C-alpha positions in Angstrom: 21.8 -4.6 6.1 24.2 -1.7 5.5 27.7 -2.3 4.6 29.3 1.0 3.5 28.4 4.2 2.5 29.3 6.2 -0.5 30.2 9.8 -0.6 26.9 10.6 -1.8 25.3 9.4 1.2 23.3 6.4 -0.7 23.7 3.0 1.3 25.3 0.1 -0.4 23.4 -3.1 0.6 24.4 -6.7 0.6 22.0 -7.2 -2.2 23.6 -4.5 -4.3 27.2 -5.8 -3.9 25.9 -9.2 -4.9 26.8 -10.8 -1.5 30.5 -10.4 -2.3 31.6 -7.5 0.0 35.2 -8.8 -0.2 35.3 -7.9 -3.8 33.9 -4.4 -3.5 36.3 -1.5 -4.4 34.8 2.0 -3.5 31.5 0.5 -3.6 32.0 -1.2 -6.9 31.9 -4.9 -7.4 34.8 -5.9 -9.1 33.4 -8.8 -10.9 30.7 -6.9 -12.3 31.4 -6.6 -15.8 29.1 -4.0 -18.0 28.3 -3.5 -21.6 30.5 -0.7 -21.5 33.4 -2.8 -20.7 32.7 -5.5 -23.3 32.1 -3.0 -26.3 35.1 -0.7 -24.9 37.5 -3.8 -25.2 36.1 -4.8 -28.2 36.2 -1.5 -29.9 40.0 -1.0 -28.8 40.8 -4.5 -30.1 39.2 -3.6 -33.4 40.8 -0.2 -33.8 44.2 -2.0 -33.0 43.5 -4.9 -35.5 42.6 -2.4 -38.3 45.8 -0.3 -37.4 47.9 -3.7 -37.9 46.2 -4.8 -41.1 46.7 -1.4 -42.6 50.5 -1.5 -41.8 51.0 -5.0 -42.8 48.5 -5.6 -45.9 46.8 -2.7 -46.9 46.2 -3.7 -50.3 44.0 -6.6 -48.9 41.4 -4.1 -47.2 38.5 -3.5 -49.7 37.1 -0.8 -47.8 40.3 1.2 -47.8 40.9 0.5 -51.4 37.3 1.9 -52.3 38.0 4.9 -50.2 41.2 5.6 -52.1 39.6 5.1 -55.5 36.6 7.7 -54.5 38.6 10.3 -52.7 42.2 10.0 -53.7 45.0 8.4 -51.9 45.8 11.1 -49.0 42.0 11.8 -48.1 41.3 8.0 -48.4 44.1 7.0 -45.9 43.0 10.0 -43.7 39.3 8.8 -43.7 40.3 5.3 -43.2 42.6 5.8 -40.2 40.1 8.2 -38.4 37.0 6.0 -39.0 38.5 2.6 -38.5 41.3 3.1 -36.1 41.4 6.5 -34.1 37.6 6.6 -33.7 37.1 3.2 -32.2 40.0 3.1 -29.8 38.8 6.6 -28.6 35.2 5.4 -28.2 36.4 2.2 -26.4 38.5 4.2 -24.2 35.6 6.4 -23.2 33.5 3.4 -22.6 36.1 2.0 -20.3 36.2 5.1 -18.5 32.4 5.0 -18.1 32.6 1.4 -16.8 35.3 2.1 -14.2 33.6 5.5 -13.1 30.4 3.7 -12.4 
């Protein structure tokens, strides 16, 4: 039983929609949560958590203190900011984009 056609011409059947055609949006079931969505949200949450932790109590972050001891204050802070804040947020956004793009 065909319900809808995507732009590519592939038919979307009731089985693909999980028998929930009212919940579809451009051929995508809205209650379908993929691993990309879960990991993306967790990565963004982790990046935000690390940023807040860096601003409120940087002396409590052992990895940051080790990086500062090994590489100096400026470089240690830069490495930690990139690796534990910016990179997880960007990766999470890319995973969310992949999830919503299909």
